mmCIF file as gemmi writes it, N, C-alpha and C atoms, coordinates in Angstrom:
data_model
loop_
_atom_site.group_PDB
_atom_site.id
_atom_site.type_symbol
_atom_site.label_atom_id
_atom_site.label_alt_id
_atom_site.label_comp_id
_atom_site.label_asym_id
_atom_site.label_entity_id
_atom_site.label_seq_id
_atom_site.pdbx_PDB_ins_code
_atom_site.Cartn_x
_atom_site.Cartn_y
_atom_site.Cartn_z
_atom_site.occupancy
_atom_site.B_iso_or_equiv
_atom_site.pdbx_formal_charge
_atom_site.auth_seq_id
_atom_site.auth_asym_id
_atom_site.pdbx_PDB_model_num
ATOM 1 N N . MET Axp A 1 ? -68.58 -8.499 57.533 1 0 ? 1 A 1
ATOM 2 C CA . MET Axp A 1 ? -69.562 -9.191 58.332 1 0 ? 1 A 1
ATOM 3 C C . MET Axp A 1 ? -70.082 -10.403 57.566 1 0 ? 1 A 1
ATOM 4 N N . ALA Axp A 2 ? -70.267 -11.5 58.257 1 0 ? 2 A 1
ATOM 5 C CA . ALA Axp A 2 ? -70.739 -12.736 57.626 1 0 ? 2 A 1
ATOM 6 C C . ALA Axp A 2 ? -72.195 -12.585 57.187 1 0 ? 2 A 1
ATOM 7 N N . SER Axp A 3 ? -72.531 -13.259 56.109 1 0 ? 3 A 1
ATOM 8 C CA . SER Axp A 3 ? -73.917 -13.216 55.659 1 0 ? 3 A 1
ATOM 9 C C . SER Axp A 3 ? -74.778 -14.042 56.615 1 0 ? 3 A 1
ATOM 10 N N . PRO Axp A 4 ? -76.061 -13.739 56.716 1 0 ? 4 A 1
ATOM 11 C CA . PRO Axp A 4 ? -76.93 -14.408 57.684 1 0 ? 4 A 1
ATOM 12 C C . PRO Axp A 4 ? -77.104 -15.909 57.423 1 0 ? 4 A 1
ATOM 13 N N . ASP Axp A 5 ? -76.841 -16.379 56.198 1 0 ? 5 A 1
ATOM 14 C CA . ASP Axp A 5 ? -77.02 -17.798 55.908 1 0 ? 5 A 1
ATOM 15 C C . ASP Axp A 5 ? -75.775 -18.631 56.202 1 0 ? 5 A 1
ATOM 16 N N . LYS Axp A 6 ? -74.759 -18.011 56.798 1 0 ? 6 A 1
ATOM 17 C CA . LYS Axp A 6 ? -73.534 -18.742 57.128 1 0 ? 6 A 1
ATOM 18 C C . LYS Axp A 6 ? -73.396 -18.905 58.632 1 0 ? 6 A 1
ATOM 19 N N . LYS Axp A 7 ? -72.857 -20.029 59.037 1 0 ? 7 A 1
ATOM 20 C CA . LYS Axp A 7 ? -72.641 -20.35 60.446 1 0 ? 7 A 1
ATOM 21 C C . LYS Axp A 7 ? -71.212 -19.967 60.813 1 0 ? 7 A 1
ATOM 22 N N . ALA Axp A 8 ? -71.055 -19.157 61.836 1 0 ? 8 A 1
ATOM 23 C CA . ALA Axp A 8 ? -69.734 -18.761 62.317 1 0 ? 8 A 1
ATOM 24 C C . ALA Axp A 8 ? -69.295 -19.704 63.435 1 0 ? 8 A 1
ATOM 25 N N . PHE Axp A 9 ? -68.004 -20.051 63.441 1 0 ? 9 A 1
ATOM 26 C CA . PHE Axp A 9 ? -67.469 -20.88 64.516 1 0 ? 9 A 1
ATOM 27 C C . PHE Axp A 9 ? -65.97 -20.648 64.623 1 0 ? 9 A 1
ATOM 28 N N . LEU Axp A 10 ? -65.426 -21.004 65.753 1 0 ? 10 A 1
ATOM 29 C CA . LEU Axp A 10 ? -64.004 -20.835 66.019 1 0 ? 10 A 1
ATOM 30 C C . LEU Axp A 10 ? -63.244 -22.052 65.514 1 0 ? 10 A 1
ATOM 31 N N . LEU Axp A 11 ? -62.149 -21.822 64.805 1 0 ? 11 A 1
ATOM 32 C CA . LEU Axp A 11 ? -61.315 -22.908 64.29 1 0 ? 11 A 1
ATOM 33 C C . LEU Axp A 11 ? -59.874 -22.613 64.67 1 0 ? 11 A 1
ATOM 34 N N . ARG Axp A 12 ? -59.241 -23.541 65.357 1 0 ? 12 A 1
ATOM 35 C CA . ARG Axp A 12 ? -57.845 -23.368 65.741 1 0 ? 12 A 1
ATOM 36 C C . ARG Axp A 12 ? -56.974 -24.161 64.778 1 0 ? 12 A 1
ATOM 37 N N . LEU Axp A 13 ? -55.965 -23.499 64.196 1 0 ? 13 A 1
ATOM 38 C CA . LEU Axp A 13 ? -55.036 -24.126 63.258 1 0 ? 13 A 1
ATOM 39 C C . LEU Axp A 13 ? -53.619 -23.856 63.722 1 0 ? 13 A 1
ATOM 40 N N . ASP Axp A 14 ? -52.723 -24.811 63.454 1 0 ? 14 A 1
ATOM 41 C CA . ASP Axp A 14 ? -51.333 -24.531 63.808 1 0 ? 14 A 1
ATOM 42 C C . ASP Axp A 14 ? -50.754 -23.527 62.807 1 0 ? 14 A 1
ATOM 43 N N . ARG Axp A 15 ? -49.673 -22.899 63.191 1 0 ? 15 A 1
ATOM 44 C CA . ARG Axp A 15 ? -49.1 -21.8 62.388 1 0 ? 15 A 1
ATOM 45 C C . ARG Axp A 15 ? -48.692 -22.238 60.984 1 0 ? 15 A 1
ATOM 46 N N . GLU Axp A 16 ? -48.137 -23.431 60.856 1 0 ? 16 A 1
ATOM 47 C CA . GLU Axp A 16 ? -47.699 -23.905 59.536 1 0 ? 16 A 1
ATOM 48 C C . GLU Axp A 16 ? -48.873 -24.112 58.591 1 0 ? 16 A 1
ATOM 49 N N . LEU Axp A 17 ? -49.948 -24.701 59.095 1 0 ? 17 A 1
ATOM 50 C CA . LEU Axp A 17 ? -51.134 -24.897 58.269 1 0 ? 17 A 1
ATOM 51 C C . LEU Axp A 17 ? -51.743 -23.558 57.875 1 0 ? 17 A 1
ATOM 52 N N . TRP Axp A 18 ? -51.818 -22.631 58.836 1 0 ? 18 A 1
ATOM 53 C CA . TRP Axp A 18 ? -52.347 -21.296 58.555 1 0 ? 18 A 1
ATOM 54 C C . TRP Axp A 18 ? -51.526 -20.621 57.456 1 0 ? 18 A 1
ATOM 55 N N . ALA Axp A 19 ? -50.206 -20.696 57.569 1 0 ? 19 A 1
ATOM 56 C CA . ALA Axp A 19 ? -49.325 -20.05 56.587 1 0 ? 19 A 1
ATOM 57 C C . ALA Axp A 19 ? -49.52 -20.658 55.196 1 0 ? 19 A 1
ATOM 58 N N . ALA Axp A 20 ? -49.671 -21.978 55.128 1 0 ? 20 A 1
ATOM 59 C CA . ALA Axp A 20 ? -49.88 -22.63 53.84 1 0 ? 20 A 1
ATOM 60 C C . ALA Axp A 20 ? -51.208 -22.198 53.217 1 0 ? 20 A 1
ATOM 61 N N . ILE Axp A 21 ? -52.255 -22.132 54.023 1 0 ? 21 A 1
ATOM 62 C CA . ILE Axp A 21 ? -53.563 -21.69 53.524 1 0 ? 21 A 1
ATOM 63 C C . ILE Axp A 21 ? -53.503 -20.229 53.102 1 0 ? 21 A 1
ATOM 64 N N . GLU Axp A 22 ? -52.802 -19.428 53.869 1 0 ? 22 A 1
ATOM 65 C CA . GLU Axp A 22 ? -52.654 -18.006 53.552 1 0 ? 22 A 1
ATOM 66 C C . GLU Axp A 22 ? -51.946 -17.816 52.207 1 0 ? 22 A 1
ATOM 67 N N . ARG Axp A 23 ? -50.877 -18.571 51.968 1 0 ? 23 A 1
ATOM 68 C CA . ARG Axp A 23 ? -50.156 -18.474 50.681 1 0 ? 23 A 1
ATOM 69 C C . ARG Axp A 23 ? -51.048 -18.912 49.525 1 0 ? 23 A 1
ATOM 70 N N . LEU Axp A 24 ? -51.762 -20.016 49.706 1 0 ? 24 A 1
ATOM 71 C CA . LEU Axp A 24 ? -52.651 -20.514 48.656 1 0 ? 24 A 1
ATOM 72 C C . LEU Axp A 24 ? -53.779 -19.524 48.364 1 0 ? 24 A 1
ATOM 73 N N . ALA Axp A 25 ? -54.338 -18.95 49.417 1 0 ? 25 A 1
ATOM 74 C CA . ALA Axp A 25 ? -55.412 -17.963 49.249 1 0 ? 25 A 1
ATOM 75 C C . ALA Axp A 25 ? -54.919 -16.76 48.453 1 0 ? 25 A 1
ATOM 76 N N . ALA Axp A 26 ? -53.726 -16.287 48.778 1 0 ? 26 A 1
ATOM 77 C CA . ALA Axp A 26 ? -53.166 -15.138 48.059 1 0 ? 26 A 1
ATOM 78 C C . ALA Axp A 26 ? -52.933 -15.483 46.585 1 0 ? 26 A 1
ATOM 79 N N . ALA Axp A 27 ? -52.433 -16.672 46.328 1 0 ? 27 A 1
ATOM 80 C CA . ALA Axp A 27 ? -52.168 -17.093 44.948 1 0 ? 27 A 1
ATOM 81 C C . ALA Axp A 27 ? -53.456 -17.242 44.145 1 0 ? 27 A 1
ATOM 82 N N . GLU Axp A 28 ? -54.55 -17.608 44.807 1 0 ? 28 A 1
ATOM 83 C CA . GLU Axp A 28 ? -55.819 -17.819 44.118 1 0 ? 28 A 1
ATOM 84 C C . GLU Axp A 28 ? -56.792 -16.654 44.298 1 0 ? 28 A 1
ATOM 85 N N . LEU Axp A 29 ? -56.282 -15.544 44.831 1 0 ? 29 A 1
ATOM 86 C CA . LEU Axp A 29 ? -57.057 -14.311 45 1 0 ? 29 A 1
ATOM 87 C C . LEU Axp A 29 ? -58.333 -14.522 45.823 1 0 ? 29 A 1
ATOM 88 N N . ARG Axp A 30 ? -58.195 -15.26 46.915 1 0 ? 30 A 1
ATOM 89 C CA . ARG Axp A 30 ? -59.314 -15.46 47.829 1 0 ? 30 A 1
ATOM 90 C C . ARG Axp A 30 ? -58.917 -14.954 49.207 1 0 ? 30 A 1
ATOM 91 N N . SER Axp A 31 ? -59.922 -14.672 50.021 1 0 ? 31 A 1
ATOM 92 C CA . SER Axp A 31 ? -59.658 -14.411 51.432 1 0 ? 31 A 1
ATOM 93 C C . SER Axp A 31 ? -59.302 -15.742 52.078 1 0 ? 31 A 1
ATOM 94 N N . ILE Axp A 32 ? -58.714 -15.702 53.257 1 0 ? 32 A 1
ATOM 95 C CA . ILE Axp A 32 ? -58.391 -16.947 53.946 1 0 ? 32 A 1
ATOM 96 C C . ILE Axp A 32 ? -59.673 -17.707 54.271 1 0 ? 32 A 1
ATOM 97 N N . ASN Axp A 33 ? -60.684 -17.008 54.734 1 0 ? 33 A 1
ATOM 98 C CA . ASN Axp A 33 ? -61.963 -17.658 55.014 1 0 ? 33 A 1
ATOM 99 C C . ASN Axp A 33 ? -62.534 -18.301 53.749 1 0 ? 33 A 1
ATOM 100 N N . GLY Axp A 34 ? -62.498 -17.57 52.653 1 0 ? 34 A 1
ATOM 101 C CA . GLY Axp A 34 ? -62.987 -18.104 51.382 1 0 ? 34 A 1
ATOM 102 C C . GLY Axp A 34 ? -62.181 -19.312 50.93 1 0 ? 34 A 1
ATOM 103 N N . GLN Axp A 35 ? -60.873 -19.286 51.167 1 0 ? 35 A 1
ATOM 104 C CA . GLN Axp A 35 ? -60.022 -20.406 50.778 1 0 ? 35 A 1
ATOM 105 C C . GLN Axp A 35 ? -60.332 -21.648 51.613 1 0 ? 35 A 1
ATOM 106 N N . ILE Axp A 36 ? -60.519 -21.467 52.909 1 0 ? 36 A 1
ATOM 107 C CA . ILE Axp A 36 ? -60.854 -22.603 53.78 1 0 ? 36 A 1
ATOM 108 C C . ILE Axp A 36 ? -62.187 -23.206 53.341 1 0 ? 36 A 1
ATOM 109 N N . GLU Axp A 37 ? -63.173 -22.362 53.057 1 0 ? 37 A 1
ATOM 110 C CA . GLU Axp A 37 ? -64.471 -22.855 52.606 1 0 ? 37 A 1
ATOM 111 C C . GLU Axp A 37 ? -64.334 -23.591 51.277 1 0 ? 37 A 1
ATOM 112 N N . TYR Axp A 38 ? -63.531 -23.056 50.361 1 0 ? 38 A 1
ATOM 113 C CA . TYR Axp A 38 ? -63.301 -23.692 49.065 1 0 ? 38 A 1
ATOM 114 C C . TYR Axp A 38 ? -62.658 -25.071 49.252 1 0 ? 38 A 1
ATOM 115 N N . LEU Axp A 39 ? -61.627 -25.153 50.095 1 0 ? 39 A 1
ATOM 116 C CA . LEU Axp A 39 ? -60.937 -26.417 50.333 1 0 ? 39 A 1
ATOM 117 C C . LEU Axp A 39 ? -61.865 -27.45 50.983 1 0 ? 39 A 1
ATOM 118 N N . LEU Axp A 40 ? -62.697 -27.004 51.915 1 0 ? 40 A 1
ATOM 119 C CA . LEU Axp A 40 ? -63.64 -27.922 52.554 1 0 ? 40 A 1
ATOM 120 C C . LEU Axp A 40 ? -64.66 -28.453 51.546 1 0 ? 40 A 1
ATOM 121 N N . ARG Axp A 41 ? -65.181 -27.573 50.697 1 0 ? 41 A 1
ATOM 122 C CA . ARG Axp A 41 ? -66.152 -28.003 49.684 1 0 ? 41 A 1
ATOM 123 C C . ARG Axp A 41 ? -65.517 -28.979 48.7 1 0 ? 41 A 1
ATOM 124 N N . GLU Axp A 42 ? -64.284 -28.688 48.297 1 0 ? 42 A 1
ATOM 125 C CA . GLU Axp A 42 ? -63.558 -29.551 47.367 1 0 ? 42 A 1
ATOM 126 C C . GLU Axp A 42 ? -63.338 -30.942 47.992 1 0 ? 42 A 1
ATOM 127 N N . ALA Axp A 43 ? -62.899 -30.973 49.245 1 0 ? 43 A 1
ATOM 128 C CA . ALA Axp A 43 ? -62.669 -32.242 49.932 1 0 ? 43 A 1
ATOM 129 C C . ALA Axp A 43 ? -63.976 -33.008 50.126 1 0 ? 43 A 1
ATOM 130 N N . LEU Axp A 44 ? -65.033 -32.316 50.468 1 0 ? 44 A 1
ATOM 131 C CA . LEU Axp A 44 ? -66.334 -32.961 50.66 1 0 ? 44 A 1
ATOM 132 C C . LEU Axp A 44 ? -66.853 -33.551 49.354 1 0 ? 44 A 1
ATOM 133 N N . ALA Axp A 45 ? -66.7 -32.83 48.268 1 0 ? 45 A 1
ATOM 134 C CA . ALA Axp A 45 ? -67.149 -33.326 46.966 1 0 ? 45 A 1
ATOM 135 C C . ALA Axp A 45 ? -66.372 -34.587 46.587 1 0 ? 45 A 1
ATOM 136 N N . ARG Axp A 46 ? -65.079 -34.614 46.862 1 0 ? 46 A 1
ATOM 137 C CA . ARG Axp A 46 ? -64.283 -35.815 46.579 1 0 ? 46 A 1
ATOM 138 C C . ARG Axp A 46 ? -64.708 -36.97 47.477 1 0 ? 46 A 1
ATOM 139 N N . ARG Axp A 47 ? -64.973 -36.681 48.735 1 0 ? 47 A 1
ATOM 140 C CA . ARG Axp A 47 ? -65.282 -37.723 49.715 1 0 ? 47 A 1
ATOM 141 C C . ARG Axp A 47 ? -66.643 -38.342 49.465 1 0 ? 47 A 1
ATOM 142 N N . ILE Axp A 48 ? -67.651 -37.522 49.193 1 0 ? 48 A 1
ATOM 143 C CA . ILE Axp A 48 ? -69.013 -38.048 49.043 1 0 ? 48 A 1
ATOM 144 C C . ILE Axp A 48 ? -69.374 -38.331 47.595 1 0 ? 48 A 1
ATOM 145 N N . GLY Axp A 49 ? -68.596 -37.832 46.663 1 0 ? 49 A 1
ATOM 146 C CA . GLY Axp A 49 ? -68.917 -38.006 45.252 1 0 ? 49 A 1
ATOM 147 C C . GLY Axp A 49 ? -70.028 -37.06 44.852 1 0 ? 49 A 1
ATOM 148 N N . SER Axp A 50 ? -69.814 -36.284 43.868 1 0 ? 50 A 1
ATOM 149 C CA . SER Axp A 50 ? -70.752 -35.243 43.474 1 0 ? 50 A 1
ATOM 150 C C . SER Axp A 50 ? -72.169 -35.725 43.167 1 0 ? 50 A 1
ATOM 151 N N . PRO Axp A 51 ? -72.375 -36.773 42.333 1 0 ? 51 A 1
ATOM 152 C CA . PRO Axp A 51 ? -73.759 -37.133 41.99 1 0 ? 51 A 1
ATOM 153 C C . PRO Axp A 51 ? -74.599 -37.585 43.187 1 0 ? 51 A 1
ATOM 154 N N . GLN Axp A 52 ? -74.019 -38.32 44.135 1 0 ? 52 A 1
ATOM 155 C CA . GLN Axp A 52 ? -74.797 -38.829 45.254 1 0 ? 52 A 1
ATOM 156 C C . GLN Axp A 52 ? -74.922 -37.822 46.393 1 0 ? 52 A 1
ATOM 157 N N . GLY Axp A 53 ? -74.029 -36.893 46.467 1 0 ? 53 A 1
ATOM 158 C CA . GLY Axp A 53 ? -74 -35.971 47.592 1 0 ? 53 A 1
ATOM 159 C C . GLY Axp A 53 ? -74.901 -34.769 47.394 1 0 ? 53 A 1
ATOM 160 N N . PRO Axp A 54 ? -74.988 -33.944 48.435 1 0 ? 54 A 1
ATOM 161 C CA . PRO Axp A 54 ? -75.791 -32.727 48.333 1 0 ? 54 A 1
ATOM 162 C C . PRO Axp A 54 ? -75.159 -31.765 47.343 1 0 ? 54 A 1
ATOM 163 N N . PRO Axp A 55 ? -75.962 -30.968 46.665 1 0 ? 55 A 1
ATOM 164 C CA . PRO Axp A 55 ? -75.397 -30 45.717 1 0 ? 55 A 1
ATOM 165 C C . PRO Axp A 55 ? -74.535 -28.986 46.457 1 0 ? 55 A 1
ATOM 166 N N . LEU Axp A 56 ? -73.385 -28.699 45.889 1 0 ? 56 A 1
ATOM 167 C CA . LEU Axp A 56 ? -72.475 -27.728 46.477 1 0 ? 56 A 1
ATOM 168 C C . LEU Axp A 56 ? -72.413 -26.508 45.574 1 0 ? 56 A 1
ATOM 169 N N . ARG Axp A 57 ? -72.486 -25.335 46.196 1 0 ? 57 A 1
ATOM 170 C CA . ARG Axp A 57 ? -72.303 -24.109 45.418 1 0 ? 57 A 1
ATOM 171 C C . ARG Axp A 57 ? -70.878 -24.076 44.918 1 0 ? 57 A 1
ATOM 172 N N . LYS Axp A 58 ? -70.694 -23.608 43.711 1 0 ? 58 A 1
ATOM 173 C CA . LYS Axp A 58 ? -69.349 -23.445 43.202 1 0 ? 58 A 1
ATOM 174 C C . LYS Axp A 58 ? -68.743 -22.218 43.862 1 0 ? 58 A 1
ATOM 175 N N . ALA Axp A 59 ? -67.652 -22.407 44.583 1 0 ? 59 A 1
ATOM 176 C CA . ALA Axp A 59 ? -67.01 -21.308 45.296 1 0 ? 59 A 1
ATOM 177 C C . ALA Axp A 59 ? -65.891 -20.739 44.436 1 0 ? 59 A 1
ATOM 178 N N . GLY Axp A 60 ? -66.022 -19.517 44.046 1 0 ? 60 A 1
ATOM 179 C CA . GLY Axp A 60 ? -64.985 -18.849 43.285 1 0 ? 60 A 1
ATOM 180 C C . GLY Axp A 60 ? -64.262 -17.852 44.161 1 0 ? 60 A 1
ATOM 181 N N . PRO Axp A 61 ? -63.469 -17.002 43.567 1 0 ? 61 A 1
ATOM 182 C CA . PRO Axp A 61 ? -62.759 -15.983 44.361 1 0 ? 61 A 1
ATOM 183 C C . PRO Axp A 61 ? -63.739 -15.118 45.142 1 0 ? 61 A 1
ATOM 184 N N . THR Axp A 62 ? -63.431 -14.905 46.406 1 0 ? 62 A 1
ATOM 185 C CA . THR Axp A 62 ? -64.279 -14.081 47.257 1 0 ? 62 A 1
ATOM 186 C C . THR Axp A 62 ? -63.436 -13.136 48.078 1 0 ? 62 A 1
ATOM 187 N N . ARG Axp A 63 ? -64.05 -12.134 48.605 1 0 ? 63 A 1
ATOM 188 C CA . ARG Axp A 63 ? -63.409 -11.222 49.544 1 0 ? 63 A 1
ATOM 189 C C . ARG Axp A 63 ? -64.306 -11.123 50.762 1 0 ? 63 A 1
ATOM 190 N N . ASP Axp A 64 ? -64.009 -11.894 51.814 1 0 ? 64 A 1
ATOM 191 C CA . ASP Axp A 64 ? -64.833 -11.899 53.025 1 0 ? 64 A 1
ATOM 192 C C . ASP Axp A 64 ? -64.315 -10.902 54.025 1 0 ? 64 A 1
């Protein structure tokens, strides 16, 4: 079950993208949900630049 401080939403991905994320998640010992969140945080930090952007929690291996 999701924690109360997280927003749940539906995300549609094509099969190839899902499979790639699934393989990466398994290699990095994360759940698929945790891997997607990690990738989004990583991309956001690169896009906005860490010092100017909002603080991001460091996402490590998770089991959602």
